[in-house]
C-alpha positions as CSV (number, residue, x, y, z in Angstrom):
1,M,-23.1,8.1,-69.1
2,S,-25.2,10.7,-68.0
3,V,-28.7,9.7,-68.0
4,T,-31.6,12.3,-68.2
5,T,-33.7,11.4,-71.0
6,A,-35.4,8.4,-71.9
7,E,-33.2,7.7,-74.6
8,D,-30.4,8.1,-72.1
9,L,-31.9,5.3,-69.9
10,L,-32.9,2.7,-72.9
11,V,-29.2,2.9,-73.9
12,D,-27.8,2.5,-70.3
13,E,-29.8,-0.4,-69.3
14,L,-29.2,-2.1,-73.1
15,K,-25.1,-1.2,-72.5
16,D,-25.9,-3.0,-69.3
17,I,-27.4,-6.0,-70.8
18,Y,-25.0,-6.0,-73.7
19,S,-22.4,-6.4,-70.7
20,A,-24.1,-9.5,-68.7
21,E,-24.7,-11.2,-72.1
22,K,-20.8,-10.9,-72.9
23,Q,-19.9,-12.3,-69.1
24,A,-22.1,-15.1,-69.4
25,V,-20.5,-16.1,-72.8
26,R,-17.1,-16.2,-71.0
27,A,-18.8,-17.7,-68.2
28,Y,-21.0,-20.5,-69.5
29,P,-18.2,-23.2,-70.8
30,R,-16.2,-22.7,-67.8
31,L,-19.2,-23.6,-65.7
32,A,-20.1,-27.0,-68.0
33,K,-16.8,-28.2,-67.4
34,V,-18.0,-28.9,-63.6
35,V,-21.5,-29.7,-64.2
36,E,-22.1,-33.9,-64.3
37,S,-25.8,-34.0,-65.4
38,E,-25.4,-34.1,-69.0
39,E,-29.0,-32.6,-69.5
40,L,-27.4,-29.8,-67.3
41,K,-24.7,-29.8,-69.3
42,E,-26.9,-29.7,-73.0
43,A,-28.9,-27.1,-71.6
44,L,-25.3,-24.5,-71.0
45,T,-24.3,-25.5,-74.0
46,E,-27.6,-24.9,-75.9
47,H,-28.4,-21.7,-73.8
48,L,-24.7,-20.5,-74.7
49,E,-25.7,-21.0,-78.4
50,Q,-28.5,-18.8,-77.8
51,T,-27.0,-16.5,-76.0
52,K,-24.2,-15.6,-78.5
53,G,-26.8,-15.2,-80.9
54,Q,-28.5,-12.2,-78.4
55,V,-25.2,-10.6,-78.7
56,E,-25.8,-10.3,-82.3
57,R,-29.2,-9.0,-81.3
58,L,-27.7,-6.3,-79.4
59,D,-25.3,-5.6,-81.5
60,R,-28.2,-4.9,-84.2
61,V,-30.1,-3.0,-81.7
62,F,-26.9,-0.9,-81.4
63,E,-26.9,0.0,-84.9
64,I,-30.6,0.7,-85.2
65,L,-30.1,3.3,-82.4
66,E,-26.7,4.6,-83.5
67,K,-24.9,4.0,-80.5
68,R,-22.1,2.5,-79.2
69,A,-22.3,-1.3,-77.5
70,G,-19.4,-1.0,-74.7
71,G,-18.8,1.2,-72.0
72,K,-20.6,-0.6,-69.0
73,T,-19.2,-3.3,-66.9
74,C,-22.6,-4.8,-65.2
75,E,-21.8,-5.3,-61.5
76,G,-24.9,-7.3,-61.1
77,M,-24.3,-10.1,-63.8
78,K,-20.6,-10.1,-62.3
79,G,-21.9,-11.0,-58.7
80,L,-23.8,-13.4,-59.8
81,L,-21.5,-15.1,-61.9
82,Q,-19.2,-14.8,-59.3
83,E,-21.3,-16.6,-56.6
84,A,-21.7,-19.2,-59.1
85,F,-18.1,-19.7,-59.4
86,T,-17.8,-20.0,-55.6
87,Q,-20.1,-22.5,-55.5
88,A,-18.6,-24.2,-58.0
89,E,-14.9,-24.3,-55.7
90,E,-16.6,-25.0,-52.5
91,I,-19.1,-27.5,-53.0
92,E,-17.5,-31.1,-54.4
93,R,-18.7,-31.9,-58.2
94,G,-22.3,-34.5,-58.1
95,P,-25.7,-33.5,-58.0
96,V,-25.3,-31.5,-55.0
97,L,-23.0,-28.6,-57.0
98,D,-25.0,-29.5,-59.8
99,A,-28.4,-28.5,-58.2
100,A,-26.8,-25.2,-56.6
101,L,-25.4,-24.3,-59.9
102,I,-29.2,-24.4,-61.5
103,G,-30.3,-21.6,-59.1
104,A,-27.6,-19.6,-59.7
105,L,-28.1,-19.8,-63.3
106,Q,-32.0,-19.6,-62.5
107,R,-31.1,-16.4,-60.7
108,V,-29.2,-14.7,-63.8
109,E,-31.7,-15.5,-66.0
110,H,-34.2,-13.8,-63.9
111,Y,-31.5,-10.9,-63.7
112,E,-31.8,-11.0,-67.7
113,I,-35.6,-11.1,-67.9
114,S,-35.5,-8.3,-65.9
115,G,-33.9,-6.3,-68.0
116,Y,-34.4,-7.1,-71.4
117,G,-38.6,-6.7,-70.2
118,T,-37.5,-3.2,-68.7
119,A,-35.6,-2.3,-71.9
120,S,-37.8,-3.9,-74.0
121,T,-41.0,-2.2,-72.8
122,L,-39.3,1.3,-72.5
123,A,-38.4,1.1,-76.6
124,E,-42.4,0.4,-77.4
125,T,-43.1,2.9,-75.0
126,M,-40.9,5.1,-77.7
127,G,-42.1,4.0,-80.6
128,Q,-38.8,2.3,-81.1
129,D,-40.9,-0.8,-82.8
130,E,-37.7,-2.7,-83.8
131,V,-35.8,-2.9,-81.3
132,H,-38.9,-3.7,-79.2
133,D,-39.2,-7.0,-81.8
134,L,-35.6,-8.0,-81.1
135,L,-35.2,-7.3,-77.4
136,A,-39.1,-9.1,-76.9
137,E,-37.4,-12.2,-79.3
138,T,-34.5,-12.7,-76.6
139,L,-36.9,-12.0,-73.8
140,Q,-39.3,-15.3,-74.7
141,E,-35.7,-16.8,-75.3
142,E,-34.4,-15.9,-71.8
143,K,-37.8,-17.2,-70.2
144,D,-37.8,-20.3,-71.9
145,T,-34.0,-20.9,-70.8
146,D,-35.9,-20.5,-67.2
147,E,-38.1,-23.0,-68.3
148,K,-35.8,-25.3,-69.2
149,L,-33.9,-24.9,-66.4
150,T,-37.0,-25.9,-63.6
151,E,-37.4,-29.2,-65.9
152,V,-33.9,-29.9,-65.1
153,A,-34.0,-28.9,-61.6
154,S,-36.3,-31.4,-61.2
155,S,-34.3,-34.6,-61.7
156,V,-31.2,-33.2,-60.6
157,N,-32.7,-32.1,-57.6
158,E,-34.1,-35.8,-57.0
159,E,-30.3,-37.1,-57.4
160,A,-28.9,-34.6,-54.9
161,I,-31.4,-35.4,-52.5
162,H,-31.1,-39.3,-53.0
163,G,-27.4,-38.9,-53.0
164,A,-27.0,-37.3,-49.9
165,E,-29.5,-39.7,-48.6
166,E,-26.7,-42.6,-49.6
167,A,-23.9,-40.9,-48.6
168,E,-25.6,-40.1,-44.8
169,D,-26.3,-44.1,-45.0
170,E,-22.9,-44.7,-45.8
171,L,-21.6,-42.7,-42.6
172,D,-23.8,-44.5,-40.7
173,D,-22.3,-47.7,-41.8
174,Q,-18.8,-46.5,-41.2
175,D,-19.9,-45.0,-37.5
176,E,-21.2,-48.2,-36.7
177,A,-18.6,-50.3,-37.5
178,E,-16.2,-48.3,-35.8
179,A,-18.1,-48.3,-33.0
180,S,-18.2,-51.7,-33.0
181,A,-14.5,-52.5,-33.8
182,P,-12.9,-50.9,-30.4
183,R,-15.7,-53.6,-28.8
184,K,-14.2,-56.1,-30.3
185,S,-10.8,-56.2,-29.8
186,A,-11.3,-55.2,-26.1
187,S,-13.0,-58.5,-25.8
188,R,-10.1,-60.4,-27.5
189,S,-7.8,-58.4,-24.8
190,A,-10.5,-59.8,-22.3
191,R,-10.3,-63.4,-23.5
192,K,-6.4,-63.7,-23.8
193,K,-6.1,-62.7,-20.1
194,R,-8.5,-65.0,-19.0
195,S,-6.7,-67.9,-20.7
């Protein structure tokens, strides 16, 4: 699509957001499967349902503008979601992965906030009040989701930190046990030789 006017730009921004939301709808159930925190799983599930509503809202925006919704792939969202899936493959399930995924999900939210903010402001400036109102509603939902993820992060991060400390303590205990084990067997051997 050639972008030469403000309307072209608005439609291009909306197509990008539309693709981003569709990708998120497909990704969130997969990410929810690897999450252990019930609070995070619940936030993901709630936002999935909200995102489906946001896609419907975008469909309405395209109807108002008398434009076709599809035809563009949001490469930014594709990259952000790929990073989240890579983390899910590389980090063992548990609080550390949950903390990493919160970060990935907040990057997604910030990307969407930026897209909706741009499109909403452009629509308002163009006098597209109904489009602006629909986009502003979604923009607020994205901001609310980001805040919710920040709240969830406080407890998940705490678990990740304490879990890592406990794992480190266990490793230290194992190292000490292994280090003292050869000495015990060596001292037994020495006693056997003396007797």
